[in-house]
C-alpha positions in Angstrom: 0.0 0.0 0.0 1.4 3.4 -1.0 0.5 7.0 -0.1 0.7 9.7 -2.8 2.2 13.0 -2.0 1.7 16.0 -4.3 3.6 19.3 -4.6 3.1 22.3 -6.9 5.5 25.2 -7.4 5.4 28.0 -9.9 7.7 30.7 -11.1 7.5 33.7 -13.4 10.3 33.7 -16.0 11.0 37.0 -17.8 11.1 35.2 -21.2 8.5 34.7 -23.9 6.5 31.4 -23.8 8.0 30.0 -27.0 11.5 30.1 -25.5 10.4 28.7 -22.1 8.5 25.9 -23.9 11.5 25.1 -26.1 13.8 24.8 -23.1 11.5 22.8 -20.9 10.3 20.4 -23.6 13.8 19.3 -24.4 13.6 16.7 -21.5 17.2 15.5 -21.9 18.4 18.9 -20.7 16.5 18.8 -17.5 19.5 17.7 -15.3 20.9 21.2 -16.0 18.4 22.7 -13.6 16.8 19.8 -11.7 19.1 19.0 -8.8 18.0 15.4 -8.2 17.7 14.4 -11.8 20.8 12.6 -12.9 19.8 11.8 -16.4 16.8 11.7 -18.9 17.0 9.7 -22.1 14.3 9.7 -24.7 13.7 6.2 -26.2 14.6 6.2 -29.8 12.0 3.7 -30.8 9.2 5.5 -28.9 9.7 9.3 -28.3 6.7 9.3 -25.9 8.8 7.3 -23.5 11.8 8.4 -21.5 14.1 6.7 -19.0 14.7 8.9 -15.9 17.4 8.5 -13.2 17.2 10.3 -9.8 20.1 10.4 -7.5 20.3 12.0 -4.1 22.0 11.3 -0.8 23.5 8.1 -2.1 20.1 6.8 -3.2 19.2 6.1 -6.8 15.9 5.6 -8.4 14.9 5.1 -12.0 11.7 4.9 -13.9 10.2 4.8 -17.4 7.9 7.8 -18.0 5.2 8.2 -20.7 4.0 11.6 -22.0 0.2 11.5 -21.6 -0.6 14.9 -23.0 1.5 17.5 -24.8 0.1 20.8 -26.0 2.8 23.2 -27.2 3.2 26.3 -25.1 0.6 25.0 -22.6 1.2 21.6 -20.9 3.3 18.5 -20.7 1.7 15.8 -18.6 3.3 12.5 -17.7 3.1 9.3 -15.6 5.6 6.6 -14.8 5.0 3.2 -16.3 7.6 1.3 -14.3 10.1 2.0 -11.5 9.5 4.9 -9.1 5.7 5.7 -9.2 5.2 9.3 -10.1 3.0 11.6 -12.2 2.6 15.2 -12.9 2.4 18.1 -15.3 4.2 21.3 -16.2 1.9 24.1 -17.3 2.9 27.3 -19.1 1.0 30.5 -19.1 1.8 33.3 -21.6 2.2 36.8 -20.1 3.6 38.4 -23.2 7.2 39.2 -22.4 7.2 36.7 -19.5 5.8 33.3 -18.8 4.4 31.6 -15.7 5.7 28.0 -15.3 3.8 25.7 -12.9 5.2 22.3 -12.0 3.0 19.7 -10.2 4.6 16.5 -9.1 3.0 13.5 -7.3 4.8 10.4 -6.2 4.0 7.3 -4.3 5.9 6.3 -1.2 5.4 2.9 0.4 3.1 3.1 3.5 5.8 1.8 5.8 8.3 4.4 4.6 5.6 7.1 5.2 5.2 5.9 8.7 8.9 5.8 9.2 9.5 9.3 7.9 7.5 12.4 8.7 5.4 13.1 5.6 5.5 16.8 6.4 9.3 16.7 6.6 9.7 14.8 3.4 7.2 17.2 1.7 9.1 20.3 2.8 12.4 18.8 1.5 10.8 17.9 -1.9 9.0 21.3 -2.2 12.1 23.3 -1.3 14.1 21.3 -3.8 11.5 21.9 -6.5 11.4 25.6 -5.8 15.2 25.8 -6.1 15.0 23.8 -9.3 12.5 26.3 -10.7 14.8 29.2 -9.7 17.7 27.4 -11.6 15.3 27.0 -14.6 14.6 30.7 -14.5 18.4 31.5 -14.5 18.9 28.9 -17.3 16.1 30.5 -19.4 17.4 34.0 -18.8 20.9 33.0 -19.8 19.6 31.3 -23.0 17.6 34.5 -23.8 20.8 36.7 -23.3 22.8 34.3 -25.5 20.2 34.5 -28.2 20.1 38.3 -28.0 23.9 38.5 -28.3 23.9 36.2 -31.3 21.6 38.6 -33.2 
């Protein structure tokens, strides 16, 4: 028996939606701004599937993820199909010269582990990590925008 924990964080990025979407939808680049994500590999024979590896504190988890819904400049929704049980969505909101990016992640933890650890503590650690990841994404997007402007 597992308990599902869910977290949502959002950030405003001072970059147009096309650029933000382009950066985020390139899943294999995600380890550049997501602290715990060690690698993401899109499966060549099925681009809707990707192999993820998470590494933190000496622990490693991996899973195969399937894109359930993808609408350019709006949403990428996924769920794991094996390995670490998780699901979520990244939503994009166009604000003209800036974009709102909202990440929602849910993951299952075994009931015994939930009883062993304080769910609130675990939730705070995950949420603070996700917020820091989103801040790193903002910096990554702003740097990409600056590089693009310099190239013009």
